[in-house]
C-alpha positions in Angstrom: 80.6 156.2 25.9 84.2 156.0 26.7 85.7 152.7 28.0 87.1 153.1 31.5 90.2 151.3 32.6 90.7 150.3 36.2 89.3 148.2 39.0 85.6 148.1 39.4 84.0 148.4 42.8 82.7 144.8 42.6 86.2 143.3 42.0 87.6 145.4 44.8 84.9 144.2 47.2 85.4 140.5 46.2 89.2 140.9 46.7 88.7 142.3 50.2 86.3 139.5 51.1 88.7 136.9 49.9 91.5 138.5 51.9 89.4 138.6 55.1 88.6 134.9 54.6 92.3 134.0 54.2 93.3 136.1 57.2 90.6 134.3 59.3 91.9 130.9 58.2 95.4 131.9 59.1 94.5 133.1 62.6 92.4 130.0 63.3 95.3 127.8 62.1 97.8 129.7 64.3 95.6 129.5 67.3 95.1 125.8 67.1 98.8 125.2 66.5 99.6 127.1 69.7 97.0 125.2 71.7 98.4 121.9 70.3 101.9 122.9 71.3 100.8 123.7 74.8 99.1 120.4 75.1 102.2 118.5 73.9 104.3 120.4 76.4 102.0 119.4 79.3 101.9 115.8 78.1 105.7 115.8 78.0 106.0 117.3 81.5 103.6 114.6 82.8 105.6 111.8 81.1 108.9 113.1 82.5 107.4 113.5 86.0 106.0 109.9 85.9 109.4 108.5 85.2 111.1 110.7 87.8 108.4 109.7 90.4 108.9 106.0 89.7 112.6 106.4 90.1 112.3 108.4 93.3 109.9 105.9 94.8 112.4 103.1 94.2 115.1 105.1 95.8 112.8 106.1 98.7 111.9 102.5 99.4 115.6 101.6 99.6 116.7 104.7 101.6 114.0 107.1 102.7 116.3 109.4 104.6 118.5 110.1 101.6 115.7 110.2 99.0 112.7 111.9 100.6 109.4 112.3 98.6 109.5 115.7 96.9 106.6 118.2 96.9 104.2 119.6 99.4 102.1 117.0 101.1 98.4 117.1 100.2 95.8 115.9 102.8 92.7 116.9 100.8 93.4 115.3 97.4 89.9 115.8 96.1 90.1 119.6 96.6 93.2 119.8 94.4 91.8 117.4 91.8 88.7 119.6 91.3 91.0 122.3 90.2 92.5 120.4 87.2 91.0 121.6 84.0 89.2 118.9 82.0 89.1 116.3 84.8 85.7 114.8 85.1 83.9 114.1 88.4 84.0 110.4 87.6 87.8 110.5 87.2 88.1 112.4 90.5 85.9 109.9 92.3 88.0 107.0 90.9 91.2 108.6 92.2 89.8 109.6 95.5 88.5 106.0 96.0 92.1 104.9 96.0 93.1 107.3 98.8 93.3 105.8 102.3 95.3 106.2 105.5 98.0 104.0 104.2 98.8 106.0 101.1 97.7 109.6 101.8 101.2 110.7 102.7 102.3 109.7 99.2 100.2 112.5 97.5 102.2 115.6 96.9 101.8 118.9 95.0 104.8 119.4 92.8 105.8 122.7 91.3 108.7 123.6 88.9 111.3 123.8 91.8 110.2 120.4 93.2 110.3 118.9 89.7 113.9 120.2 89.3 114.9 118.3 92.5 113.5 115.2 90.8 115.7 115.9 87.8 112.9 117.2 85.6 113.8 120.6 84.2 111.0 121.1 81.7 108.1 121.9 84.1 106.9 125.5 83.6 107.0 127.9 86.6 103.2 128.2 86.5 102.5 124.5 86.4 101.6 122.5 89.5 101.0 118.8 89.4 99.5 116.3 91.8 101.9 113.4 92.2 100.8 110.1 93.7 104.1 108.3 94.5 102.3 105.2 95.8 100.6 104.4 92.5 103.1 106.2 90.3 100.6 108.7 88.8 100.9 112.3 87.9 97.8 114.5 87.5 97.7 118.1 86.5 97.8 121.0 85.8 96.2 122.3 89.1 94.9 125.8 88.9 96.3 127.1 92.2 95.1 130.6 91.5 91.4 129.4 91.7 91.9 127.7 95.1 91.3 129.1 98.5 94.5 128.1 100.2 94.0 130.4 103.2 92.9 127.6 105.5 96.1 125.6 104.9 
């Protein structure tokens, strides 16, 4: 018998399997990195909005005509809270329990344009946040596309 040089079928199959495993690991790593980047961006947007909201509230209390509250007023806070991904019903109940006749006018829906008027440039065009000026809180991102806004 003559000795054959070259790659055997078994070595070729093993090489292909190893390459598939490495490609899968790379895709999973890339996907999780993108997700983490998005989460950090949202956390940054919320932190910047919280600071801007606190600053605006101080200005509003001193001179409401020159420093109005920014954003679209929300009268049904719970409806908007239910459209925030990852917010539990317990969290929603705790927030809604704080809403009363005295502070309902301080709840606003803030989009990227409203955020810019607060001095926050980093809010993405597709991001909507619930802002509670009264308590200095920012909740979001509200999935506006999933809401039935026809009645408003």
